[in-house]
N, C-alpha and C positions, 0 to 999 in steps of 0.2 A: 418495527421490530416486534416479534411475538415473544412474550415472556411467560415463563411457567410451563413450557412445553418440553416433554422429554420423549425421545425416540431411541429405540435400540438399533444400533448399526453394527453390521459385520463388515470388516475391512479385510480383503485378501490382498496382501502385499505382493507376493510372487505368484502371478497367475500362470506363468509359463506359456504365455500367449505371445505371438508375434505382433499382436496389435495393441494389447493393453498391459500396462505395468501394474496397475492397481484396479480393484473392483470394490464398489461400495454397495452393500445390500441393506435396505431399511426393512426391519422386521415389522410385520403387521401387528396392530394392537390386538387383533383377534387370534393371534398365534397361541398355540397351546403353552401355557405357562410351565408345564411339566417337562418341556423339552430342555435338554441340556445344551450348553454352549457348543459342545462337540458335535451334537446332532445338527444344530443350525449351521455350523461351519462346514460340515460334510455336505449338507444340502447346497450351500453356496458354492462349494467347489464343484459339485456335480453339475450345477447350472452353468457355471463358467466353462466347464469342459464340453458340455453339450453344445454351447454356443460356438466354440472353436471348431468342433466337428461339423456342425451345420454350415459354417462358413466355407469349409473345404468342399462340401457337397455342392454348394451353389456354383462353384467354378466348374464342376463336372457337367453342369447343365449345358454349357456351351461346347464342351469337348466331345461329348457323345454324338451329337448330330454331325460334327465335322468328320469323325471316323466313319459314320454311316455313308456320307457322301464320297469319301475317299474309297470305300469299299464298292460303292455303285460304279464309280468311275473306273476302278481297276477291273471290275467284272465286265464292264462294257468293252474295254480295250481287249481283254482276253477273249471275249466272244467274237469281236471283230477280227482278231488275229486268227482264231480257229476257223472262222467262216472263210476268210481269205485263203487260208492254207488248204482247206478241203475243196474250195471252188476251183483252184488251179491245179489240183492234183490229178 
């Protein structure tokens, strides 16, 4: 056990995330001592919101190629149908 150590911690109770209930941020020792608690809390909220937005973007990584291949398949079917239509006309 370490004795005599003190760290500043910011706790976000309601993160409004589908994944996390609480978030804990440990403030660096080299952080500007003139920053208010409100500034640090706002920064912690911004970081947690950026994380949730980035998680949504990662799921798009697999959906976009799927739509591309669906478009290619549809275009191929359409070209085949038009070719057949004009060939027997």
